PASEBA-1860 file (N, C-alpha, C; in nm, 3 decimals):
! residues 251
1> FISAGYQN> 1.100/1.554/-6.501/1.070/1.542/-6.348/1.183/1.424/-6.287 ~ 1.278/1.385/-6.411/1.399/1.256/-6.357/1.525/1.369/-6.350 ~ 1.649/1.357/-6.249/1.722/1.367/-6.251/1.794/1.364/-6.338 ~ 1.958/1.423/-6.351/1.994/1.368/-6.469/2.071/1.255/-6.458 ~ 2.116/1.226/-6.325/2.142/1.068/-6.307/2.069/0.986/-6.317 ~ 1.991/0.989/-6.352/1.872/0.882/-6.382/1.798/0.873/-6.480 ~ 1.808/0.963/-6.576/1.751/0.984/-6.702/1.762/0.861/-6.792 ~ 1.889/0.812/-6.800/1.927/0.705/-6.923/1.850/0.562/-6.873
9> EVGRVLKS> 1.854/0.542/-6.740/1.845/0.416/-6.679/1.641/0.435/-6.664 ~ 1.569/0.506/-6.630/1.447/0.544/-6.679/1.374/0.542/-6.784 ~ 1.468/0.602/-6.901/1.472/0.609/-7.039/1.426/0.448/-7.086 ~ 1.584/0.368/-7.024/1.602/0.263/-7.082/1.416/0.128/-6.986 ~ 1.410/0.164/-6.900/1.308/0.083/-6.903/1.195/0.124/-6.968 ~ 1.169/0.256/-6.979/1.029/0.284/-7.048/1.068/0.213/-7.208 ~ 1.183/0.264/-7.235/1.157/0.176/-7.381/1.124/0.061/-7.387 ~ 1.191/-0.025/-7.269/1.178/-0.166/-7.274/1.019/-0.226/-7.274
17> ALQGNETA> 0.956/-0.124/-7.159/0.836/-0.180/-7.156/0.716/-0.136/-7.295 ~ 0.766/-0.039/-7.359/0.693/-0.021/-7.478/0.701/-0.109/-7.590 ~ 0.834/-0.175/-7.573/0.814/-0.366/-7.623/0.811/-0.445/-7.625 ~ 0.730/-0.456/-7.482/0.661/-0.551/-7.452/0.735/-0.600/-7.323 ~ 0.846/-0.559/-7.252/0.890/-0.604/-7.164/0.901/-0.530/-7.059 ~ 0.802/-0.576/-6.976/0.721/-0.462/-6.847/0.893/-0.496/-6.720 ~ 0.883/-0.435/-6.656/0.969/-0.426/-6.543/0.944/-0.436/-6.437 ~ 0.936/-0.501/-6.292/0.900/-0.473/-6.138/0.997/-0.385/-6.058
25> NFEFPLFT> 0.971/-0.348/-5.967/1.065/-0.284/-5.834/1.148/-0.232/-5.900 ~ 1.152/-0.132/-6.007/1.267/-0.042/-6.050/1.216/0.092/-5.935 ~ 1.352/0.108/-5.910/1.385/0.197/-5.792/1.454/0.319/-5.881 ~ 1.391/0.486/-5.836/1.440/0.598/-5.921/1.382/0.687/-5.834 ~ 1.438/0.817/-5.844/1.390/0.874/-5.791/1.305/1.002/-5.836 ~ 1.213/1.112/-5.777/1.126/1.203/-5.846/1.157/1.333/-5.741 ~ 1.150/1.478/-5.823/1.149/1.579/-5.765/1.055/1.648/-5.786 ~ 1.030/1.702/-5.646/0.924/1.781/-5.669/0.883/1.892/-5.675
33> KDGRRREI> 0.818/1.993/-5.713/0.817/2.123/-5.772/0.881/2.232/-5.671 ~ 0.865/2.202/-5.551/0.940/2.289/-5.461/1.099/2.250/-5.441 ~ 1.168/2.087/-5.495/1.275/2.084/-5.538/1.296/1.973/-5.448 ~ 1.233/1.892/-5.350/1.235/1.750/-5.248/1.246/1.658/-5.344 ~ 1.335/1.582/-5.299/1.385/1.439/-5.380/1.292/1.314/-5.291 ~ 1.213/1.248/-5.376/1.177/1.159/-5.366/1.178/1.009/-5.431 ~ 1.169/0.901/-5.328/1.225/0.793/-5.389/1.108/0.705/-5.422 ~ 1.076/0.646/-5.502/0.916/0.556/-5.601/1.034/0.424/-5.650
41> LLNATTRR> 0.909/0.352/-5.627/0.962/0.224/-5.668/0.828/0.205/-5.744 ~ 0.881/0.162/-5.879/0.804/0.145/-5.960/0.731/0.027/-6.044 ~ 0.664/-0.034/-6.089/0.614/-0.140/-6.186/0.562/-0.053/-6.335 ~ 0.685/-0.064/-6.393/0.631/-0.026/-6.578/0.576/-0.150/-6.647 ~ 0.410/-0.111/-6.683/0.352/-0.196/-6.715/0.360/-0.161/-6.895 ~ 0.334/-0.230/-6.992/0.297/-0.234/-7.127/0.113/-0.190/-7.109 ~ 0.134/-0.093/-7.191/-0.030/-0.033/-7.232/-0.087/-0.069/-7.359 ~ -0.157/-0.182/-7.372/-0.241/-0.193/-7.503/-0.339/-0.183/-7.549
49> GGKGEITG> -0.376/-0.173/-7.685/-0.499/-0.153/-7.745/-0.620/-0.266/-7.744 ~ -0.731/-0.220/-7.822/-0.808/-0.305/-7.854/-0.759/-0.471/-7.931 ~ -0.676/-0.400/-8.026/-0.635/-0.540/-8.087/-0.422/-0.582/-8.037 ~ -0.433/-0.540/-7.898/-0.346/-0.607/-7.852/-0.168/-0.518/-7.892 ~ -0.226/-0.377/-7.992/-0.102/-0.355/-8.021/-0.027/-0.221/-7.877 ~ 0.087/-0.181/-7.858/0.141/-0.145/-7.758/0.082/0.040/-7.779 ~ 0.042/0.057/-7.695/-0.028/0.157/-7.684/0.073/0.284/-7.578 ~ 0.154/0.244/-7.561/0.232/0.319/-7.443/0.258/0.242/-7.295
57> VIGVGQDI> 0.305/0.333/-7.187/0.355/0.237/-7.088/0.219/0.333/-6.983 ~ 0.239/0.263/-6.873/0.181/0.310/-6.724/0.267/0.207/-6.605 ~ 0.286/0.318/-6.550/0.358/0.310/-6.422/0.313/0.306/-6.298 ~ 0.332/0.208/-6.196/0.204/0.226/-6.061/0.319/0.175/-5.963 ~ 0.329/0.327/-5.922/0.437/0.345/-5.812/0.413/0.353/-5.686 ~ 0.556/0.328/-5.569/0.487/0.349/-5.438/0.579/0.427/-5.373 ~ 0.572/0.531/-5.298/0.689/0.662/-5.245/0.735/0.573/-5.114 ~ 0.850/0.532/-5.140/0.966/0.479/-5.038/1.063/0.554/-4.960
65> TELRSILV> 0.993/0.710/-4.977/1.121/0.789/-4.945/1.134/0.752/-4.776 ~ 1.008/0.752/-4.718/1.027/0.760/-4.574/1.073/0.606/-4.546 ~ 1.071/0.523/-4.620/1.110/0.361/-4.627/1.275/0.306/-4.577 ~ 1.295/0.434/-4.690/1.473/0.452/-4.754/1.534/0.531/-4.626 ~ 1.468/0.599/-4.585/1.514/0.657/-4.483/1.569/0.613/-4.326 ~ 1.431/0.485/-4.350/1.445/0.400/-4.210/1.536/0.319/-4.230 ~ 1.594/0.245/-4.376/1.658/0.164/-4.369/1.794/0.184/-4.369 ~ 1.824/0.325/-4.410/1.952/0.419/-4.410/2.005/0.411/-4.254
73> EQHRIADD> 1.930/0.457/-4.196/1.943/0.450/-4.001/1.937/0.322/-3.963 ~ 1.893/0.240/-4.008/1.905/0.070/-3.945/2.071/0.017/-4.021 ~ 2.082/0.108/-4.156/2.217/0.046/-4.218/2.324/0.121/-4.075 ~ 2.271/0.228/-4.066/2.433/0.311/-4.015/2.388/0.254/-3.841 ~ 2.307/0.238/-3.798/2.333/0.176/-3.640/2.397/0.053/-3.648 ~ 2.352/-0.020/-3.742/2.399/-0.172/-3.755/2.555/-0.177/-3.759 ~ 2.601/-0.065/-3.846/2.720/0.006/-3.869/2.840/0.019/-3.772 ~ 2.737/0.079/-3.702/2.791/0.145/-3.556/2.832/0.013/-3.458
81> LSRLIDTA> 2.711/-0.089/-3.409/2.699/-0.175/-3.362/2.823/-0.268/-3.395 ~ 2.868/-0.274/-3.515/2.956/-0.408/-3.565/3.070/-0.301/-3.513 ~ 3.098/-0.204/-3.557/3.254/-0.160/-3.526/3.244/-0.140/-3.378 ~ 3.173/-0.118/-3.245/3.157/-0.156/-3.128/3.155/-0.263/-3.053 ~ 3.145/-0.342/-3.104/3.178/-0.510/-3.118/3.308/-0.514/-3.201 ~ 3.344/-0.471/-3.296/3.507/-0.570/-3.313/3.611/-0.461/-3.246 ~ 3.564/-0.372/-3.145/3.672/-0.257/-3.083/3.644/-0.243/-2.951 ~ 3.565/-0.334/-2.952/3.543/-0.338/-2.746/3.633/-0.393/-2.677
89> NAPIFGVS> 3.674/-0.359/-2.551/3.811/-0.385/-2.474/3.747/-0.530/-2.404 ~ 3.671/-0.615/-2.459/3.675/-0.741/-2.393/3.632/-0.822/-2.508 ~ 3.676/-0.951/-2.501/3.642/-1.055/-2.607/3.486/-1.085/-2.611 ~ 3.426/-1.047/-2.727/3.318/-1.123/-2.794/3.292/-1.201/-2.908 ~ 3.186/-1.279/-2.902/3.205/-1.372/-3.001/3.009/-1.427/-3.015 ~ 3.010/-1.456/-3.122/2.882/-1.519/-3.136/2.872/-1.618/-3.222 ~ 2.783/-1.708/-3.151/2.774/-1.869/-3.246/2.598/-1.830/-3.326 ~ 2.583/-1.942/-3.411/2.462/-1.956/-3.436/2.362/-2.074/-3.363
97> IAGLVNEW> 2.253/-2.122/-3.398/2.207/-2.226/-3.298/2.242/-2.314/-3.333 ~ 2.344/-2.375/-3.435/2.381/-2.466/-3.469/2.531/-2.485/-3.398 ~ 2.542/-2.400/-3.359/2.706/-2.356/-3.241/2.825/-2.316/-3.376 ~ 2.831/-2.279/-3.431/2.920/-2.240/-3.549/2.945/-2.035/-3.514 ~ 3.074/-2.032/-3.549/3.120/-1.944/-3.482/3.089/-1.850/-3.618 ~ 3.027/-1.677/-3.591/2.965/-1.611/-3.648/2.987/-1.468/-3.620 ~ 3.066/-1.437/-3.480/3.075/-1.307/-3.470/3.223/-1.352/-3.371 ~ 3.336/-1.259/-3.423/3.462/-1.308/-3.350/3.560/-1.167/-3.308
105> NRKAFDLT> 3.553/-1.081/-3.247/3.627/-0.948/-3.271/3.739/-0.932/-3.192 ~ 3.798/-0.822/-3.223/3.912/-0.795/-3.232/4.013/-0.838/-3.075 ~ 3.945/-0.834/-2.958/4.003/-0.881/-2.824/4.006/-0.992/-2.816 ~ 3.901/-1.070/-2.883/3.888/-1.261/-2.895/4.034/-1.284/-2.968 ~ 4.036/-1.218/-3.093/4.186/-1.239/-3.140/4.313/-1.244/-3.082 ~ 4.328/-1.109/-2.994/4.463/-1.032/-2.918/4.426/-1.193/-2.819 ~ 4.348/-1.217/-2.749/4.374/-1.357/-2.646/4.404/-1.473/-2.670 ~ 4.342/-1.514/-2.794/4.375/-1.638/-2.861/4.463/-1.668/-2.926
113> GYSKEETM> 4.476/-1.571/-3.050/4.580/-1.548/-3.155/4.523/-1.642/-3.315 ~ 4.413/-1.618/-3.283/4.283/-1.678/-3.390/4.267/-1.569/-3.459 ~ 4.272/-1.506/-3.591/4.185/-1.421/-3.647/4.005/-1.467/-3.696 ~ 3.969/-1.379/-3.667/3.822/-1.334/-3.743/3.811/-1.457/-3.853 ~ 3.877/-1.455/-3.929/3.887/-1.525/-4.094/3.918/-1.712/-4.044 ~ 4.006/-1.743/-3.914/4.040/-1.872/-3.869/3.887/-1.930/-3.820 ~ 3.841/-1.848/-3.734/3.740/-1.887/-3.685/3.573/-1.933/-3.735 ~ 3.549/-1.843/-3.822/3.435/-1.830/-3.887/3.371/-1.968/-3.917
121> GRPLVKSF> 3.269/-1.999/-3.912/3.200/-2.094/-3.963/3.281/-2.249/-3.873 ~ 3.339/-2.223/-3.774/3.358/-2.327/-3.711/3.280/-2.399/-3.583 ~ 3.286/-2.514/-3.557/3.205/-2.514/-3.401/3.280/-2.464/-3.270 ~ 3.255/-2.382/-3.238/3.292/-2.316/-3.111/3.346/-2.434/-3.008 ~ 3.242/-2.470/-2.961/3.305/-2.589/-2.856/3.399/-2.704/-2.892 ~ 3.378/-2.758/-2.980/3.425/-2.824/-3.061/3.649/-2.804/-3.078 ~ 3.603/-2.672/-3.140/3.740/-2.622/-3.163/3.805/-2.550/-3.048 ~ 3.770/-2.475/-2.994/3.785/-2.360/-2.891/3.802/-2.417/-2.735
129> IGEEYQSS> 3.695/-2.554/-2.723/3.738/-2.532/-2.573/3.726/-2.687/-2.499 ~ 3.846/-2.669/-2.408/3.873/-2.789/-2.338/3.813/-2.857/-2.368 ~ 3.810/-3.013/-2.389/3.726/-3.147/-2.310/3.658/-3.126/-2.256 ~ 3.729/-3.111/-2.086/3.639/-3.134/-1.979/3.540/-3.028/-1.948 ~ 3.558/-2.892/-2.072/3.453/-2.812/-2.030/3.334/-2.797/-2.125 ~ 3.309/-2.892/-2.247/3.256/-2.880/-2.364/3.129/-2.918/-2.330 ~ 3.120/-3.045/-2.239/2.960/-3.039/-2.230/2.896/-2.895/-2.090 ~ 2.953/-2.889/-2.048/2.917/-2.757/-1.925/2.927/-2.626/-2.039
137> VQAVLTRA> 2.992/-2.588/-2.135/2.952/-2.471/-2.261/2.887/-2.500/-2.274 ~ 2.858/-2.641/-2.396/2.737/-2.627/-2.455/2.607/-2.634/-2.402 ~ 2.596/-2.650/-2.281/2.459/-2.653/-2.221/2.448/-2.488/-2.179 ~ 2.509/-2.435/-2.157/2.510/-2.282/-2.151/2.471/-2.205/-2.284 ~ 2.516/-2.243/-2.398/2.482/-2.230/-2.524/2.330/-2.253/-2.545 ~ 2.342/-2.404/-2.552/2.195/-2.448/-2.576/2.065/-2.394/-2.532 ~ 2.096/-2.333/-2.340/1.982/-2.233/-2.270/1.958/-2.123/-2.351 ~ 2.079/-2.047/-2.364/2.079/-1.913/-2.417/2.025/-1.921/-2.586
145> CNGVETAN> 2.007/-2.019/-2.633/1.948/-2.041/-2.767/1.811/-2.085/-2.753 ~ 1.732/-2.139/-2.627/1.619/-2.137/-2.610/1.534/-2.023/-2.508 ~ 1.654/-1.883/-2.497/1.600/-1.788/-2.444/1.599/-1.812/-2.315 ~ 1.673/-1.880/-2.222/1.743/-1.822/-2.130/1.918/-1.830/-2.120 ~ 1.951/-1.723/-2.072/2.076/-1.604/-2.056/2.124/-1.659/-1.918 ~ 2.253/-1.663/-1.912/2.340/-1.690/-1.835/2.424/-1.578/-1.791 ~ 2.493/-1.547/-1.645/2.526/-1.458/-1.661/2.661/-1.510/-1.600 ~ 2.815/-1.463/-1.606/2.922/-1.455/-1.475/2.931/-1.626/-1.496
153> FEFPLTTK> 2.929/-1.691/-1.584/3.007/-1.855/-1.654/3.122/-1.846/-1.657 ~ 3.189/-1.925/-1.622/3.348/-1.937/-1.633/3.385/-2.070/-1.713 ~ 3.453/-2.056/-1.806/3.520/-2.151/-1.888/3.647/-2.117/-1.942 ~ 3.762/-2.205/-1.999/3.860/-2.166/-2.056/3.852/-2.202/-2.179 ~ 3.949/-2.117/-2.262/3.958/-2.119/-2.405/4.120/-2.180/-2.467 ~ 4.123/-2.217/-2.558/4.239/-2.257/-2.560/4.276/-2.214/-2.707 ~ 4.436/-2.139/-2.657/4.462/-2.051/-2.728/4.565/-2.063/-2.906 ~ 4.602/-2.055/-2.962/4.618/-2.104/-3.067/4.783/-2.163/-3.050
161> DGRKIFIL> 4.843/-2.091/-2.978/4.989/-2.138/-2.940/4.960/-2.253/-2.805 ~ 4.841/-2.268/-2.772/4.779/-2.423/-2.683/4.763/-2.351/-2.508 ~ 4.798/-2.194/-2.528/4.769/-2.236/-2.376/4.616/-2.207/-2.363 ~ 4.613/-2.206/-2.191/4.474/-2.194/-2.160/4.447/-2.049/-2.072 ~ 4.317/-2.017/-2.149/4.288/-1.862/-2.065/4.158/-1.901/-2.056 ~ 4.134/-1.798/-1.947/3.969/-1.820/-1.834/3.879/-1.710/-1.863 ~ 3.784/-1.724/-1.921/3.719/-1.602/-1.973/3.572/-1.611/-1.882 ~ 3.558/-1.524/-1.843/3.370/-1.480/-1.749/3.311/-1.432/-1.842
169> MNAATRRD> 3.212/-1.532/-1.905/3.107/-1.493/-1.985/2.970/-1.436/-1.949 ~ 2.926/-1.348/-2.015/2.746/-1.358/-2.016/2.713/-1.415/-2.135 ~ 2.632/-1.470/-2.116/2.569/-1.563/-2.259/2.460/-1.523/-2.299 ~ 2.384/-1.399/-2.388/2.287/-1.392/-2.436/2.197/-1.423/-2.529 ~ 2.079/-1.406/-2.539/2.000/-1.486/-2.686/2.079/-1.365/-2.795 ~ 2.089/-1.408/-2.910/2.070/-1.341/-3.014/1.909/-1.376/-3.109 ~ 1.828/-1.237/-3.133/1.705/-1.248/-3.191/1.747/-1.177/-3.324 ~ 1.626/-1.263/-3.421/1.611/-1.198/-3.530/1.476/-1.084/-3.526
177> ASGQSVGV> 1.468/-0.989/-3.624/1.363/-0.916/-3.620/1.215/-0.970/-3.578 ~ 1.180/-1.066/-3.598/1.070/-1.172/-3.554/1.041/-1.203/-3.417 ~ 1.207/-1.178/-3.346/1.200/-1.215/-3.185/1.290/-1.388/-3.184 ~ 1.290/-1.411/-3.303/1.292/-1.552/-3.310/1.471/-1.545/-3.214 ~ 1.494/-1.651/-3.176/1.641/-1.710/-3.163/1.719/-1.724/-3.261 ~ 1.804/-1.631/-3.294/1.907/-1.736/-3.404/2.052/-1.764/-3.344 ~ 2.075/-1.758/-3.231/2.217/-1.790/-3.178/2.240/-1.722/-3.066 ~ 2.368/-1.726/-3.038/2.425/-1.638/-2.851/2.518/-1.547/-2.920
185> VGVGQDIT> 2.500/-1.454/-2.847/2.589/-1.383/-2.869/2.707/-1.364/-2.693 ~ 2.856/-1.373/-2.673/2.889/-1.415/-2.577/2.978/-1.284/-2.535 ~ 2.978/-1.175/-2.413/3.031/-1.122/-2.379/3.131/-1.147/-2.282 ~ 3.266/-1.121/-2.306/3.345/-1.194/-2.161/3.454/-1.089/-2.131 ~ 3.500/-1.144/-2.002/3.652/-1.048/-1.973/3.722/-1.207/-1.910 ~ 3.873/-1.115/-1.967/3.963/-1.223/-1.922/3.992/-1.259/-1.770 ~ 4.000/-1.380/-1.747/4.023/-1.316/-1.574/4.119/-1.428/-1.535 ~ 4.200/-1.459/-1.636/4.326/-1.556/-1.636/4.393/-1.499/-1.532
193> ELKEALSN> 4.479/-1.376/-1.514/4.575/-1.326/-1.448/4.501/-1.326/-1.283 ~ 4.370/-1.291/-1.300/4.292/-1.252/-1.129/4.281/-1.388/-1.081 ~ 4.269/-1.553/-1.132/4.244/-1.687/-1.078/4.419/-1.747/-1.067 ~ 4.493/-1.655/-1.158/4.655/-1.661/-1.098/4.657/-1.644/-0.942 ~ 4.648/-1.527/-0.897/4.614/-1.445/-0.855/4.550/-1.458/-0.697 ~ 4.437/-1.555/-0.751/4.383/-1.610/-0.673/4.431/-1.731/-0.588 ~ 4.477/-1.792/-0.685/4.563/-1.924/-0.672/4.693/-1.894/-0.593 ~ 4.772/-1.837/-0.605/4.871/-1.734/-0.532/4.833/-1.724/-0.407
201> SRTVADDL> 4.751/-1.694/-0.365/4.700/-1.612/-0.203/4.634/-1.694/-0.174 ~ 4.605/-1.807/-0.215/4.509/-1.915/-0.141/4.634/-1.988/-0.106 ~ 4.789/-2.052/-0.177/4.909/-2.102/-0.158/4.978/-2.050/-0.031 ~ 4.945/-1.898/-0.054/5.023/-1.824/0.058/4.942/-1.832/0.207 ~ 4.780/-1.816/0.183/4.723/-1.857/0.322/4.764/-2.003/0.363 ~ 4.706/-2.095/0.307/4.765/-2.205/0.343/4.891/-2.228/0.444 ~ 5.027/-2.171/0.321/5.138/-2.159/0.392/5.140/-2.126/0.528 ~ 5.111/-2.010/0.560/5.067/-1.905/0.674/5.014/-1.992/0.793
209> ARLIDTAN> 4.867/-2.058/0.746/4.811/-2.145/0.802/4.895/-2.241/0.895 ~ 4.945/-2.333/0.790/5.041/-2.428/0.834/5.169/-2.409/0.962 ~ 5.214/-2.262/0.876/5.314/-2.218/0.952/5.272/-2.170/1.115 ~ 5.145/-2.122/1.120/5.109/-2.072/1.289/5.050/-2.220/1.309 ~ 5.017/-2.326/1.260/4.963/-2.434/1.344/5.079/-2.541/1.406 ~ 5.206/-2.499/1.366/5.318/-2.577/1.359/5.445/-2.503/1.428 ~ 5.463/-2.408/1.433/5.501/-2.298/1.495/5.563/-2.373/1.651 ~ 5.693/-2.335/1.712/5.717/-2.375/1.812/5.702/-2.301/1.926
217> APIFGINT> 5.549/-2.210/1.909/5.537/-2.120/2.026/5.423/-2.118/2.026 ~ 5.327/-2.108/2.113/5.181/-2.103/2.129/5.110/-1.982/2.042 ~ 5.069/-1.998/1.983/5.020/-1.866/1.895/4.824/-1.910/1.868 ~ 4.794/-1.771/1.959/4.600/-1.784/1.941/4.622/-1.665/1.862 ~ 4.485/-1.656/1.842/4.399/-1.531/1.800/4.289/-1.517/1.855 ~ 4.228/-1.334/1.850/4.037/-1.330/1.914/4.031/-1.218/1.783 ~ 3.905/-1.243/1.791/3.800/-1.107/1.708/3.770/-1.009/1.811 ~ 3.708/-0.948/1.759/3.667/-0.788/1.856/3.589/-0.813/1.936
225> EGKVTEWN> 3.507/-0.913/1.961/3.440/-0.946/2.090/3.517/-1.064/2.182 ~ 3.668/-1.079/2.143/3.741/-1.099/2.243/3.693/-1.299/2.231 ~ 3.655/-1.362/2.099/3.643/-1.477/2.109/3.775/-1.550/2.028 ~ 3.802/-1.662/2.108/3.937/-1.745/1.976/3.895/-1.774/1.859 ~ 3.966/-1.713/1.783/3.929/-1.771/1.639/4.086/-1.851/1.603 ~ 4.192/-1.841/1.645/4.311/-1.910/1.598/4.393/-1.997/1.739 ~ 4.386/-2.100/1.718/4.473/-2.171/1.853/4.579/-2.277/1.803 ~ 4.648/-2.266/1.838/4.770/-2.369/1.706/4.802/-2.475/1.821
233> RMASRITR> 4.908/-2.545/1.818/4.885/-2.733/1.832/4.995/-2.707/1.967 ~ 5.103/-2.575/1.971/5.197/-2.566/2.087/5.098/-2.478/2.221 ~ 4.996/-2.427/2.157/4.893/-2.404/2.263/4.789/-2.456/2.303 ~ 4.771/-2.559/2.221/4.676/-2.661/2.303/4.815/-2.764/2.389 ~ 4.944/-2.803/2.359/4.998/-2.882/2.428/5.088/-2.810/2.546 ~ 5.039/-2.678/2.588/5.041/-2.576/2.697/4.992/-2.605/2.798 ~ 4.817/-2.562/2.718/4.696/-2.571/2.841/4.624/-2.677/2.787 ~ 4.663/-2.789/2.716/4.577/-2.924/2.746/4.427/-2.883/2.677
241> FDKRMVVG> 4.418/-2.774/2.656/4.302/-2.782/2.567/4.300/-2.766/2.440 ~ 4.213/-2.886/2.379/4.224/-2.910/2.229/4.171/-2.748/2.170 ~ 4.173/-2.719/1.990/4.147/-2.659/1.955/4.020/-2.635/1.941 ~ 3.922/-2.740/1.876/3.797/-2.768/1.927/3.735/-2.689/1.983 ~ 3.798/-2.695/2.133/3.699/-2.669/2.223/3.753/-2.481/2.258 ~ 3.778/-2.451/2.193/3.850/-2.281/2.246/3.779/-2.218/2.149 ~ 3.799/-2.264/2.027/3.787/-2.192/1.900/3.580/-2.123/1.939 ~ 3.596/-2.000/1.920/3.437/-1.938/1.950/3.413/-1.900/2.058
249> KLM> 3.485/-1.949/2.206/3.459/-1.907/2.316/3.558/-1.817/2.308 ~ 3.496/-1.739/2.466/3.560/-1.580/2.502/3.668/-1.674/2.570 ~ 3.799/-1.558/2.552/3.908/-1.603/2.579/3.957/-1.556/2.727
END
């Protein structure tokens, strides 16, 4: 009834029980009459006669075939999730309740220059967040540990070579099988180039506004309703109408 690959091991357990050495939670396969495999968790107990002499072994088992199948599927899902996290095209990191890094994917490495081995077990906030942002980032992580998740939180990460990159992060509570909070997982987006582009756009807009206001010619603008939206200094000088008097009025 025992497959060839397990016969020696099962024989050893039974022989040990015959010598008075009992075994608990020994796992082995049994094959049914129709060839199906069942996984058994066995306690092998020494059987004794009226004078305490060993007369054999009694085995009390539990069929754990379905449990094993569930565990295998859970391991497969966990492996798939781990690969998904590691290969995602977004920085993903995790921290424990104590704030120590326990997840750091390849994209986080690409952006910061810190490998997973260099970050694991280190305090995220103190090690990788600029001092001026540490309190706000810590507050977000603390709230997430308490079940209050945060979306679109912006903060800087300091790279290995000292550069500052800006991350837009969603901080989600990480929970164990019983639903208890065990930390935080953060999924981010590198918005460094976007922030630089916005900053450049604001600079250009400010320069254009100053150019319009100081131009040596009257410049005005109206919207689709015919109301004044722009009125520069030269327009005020010529008309003697101050900008505050005309903006929002019909031309």
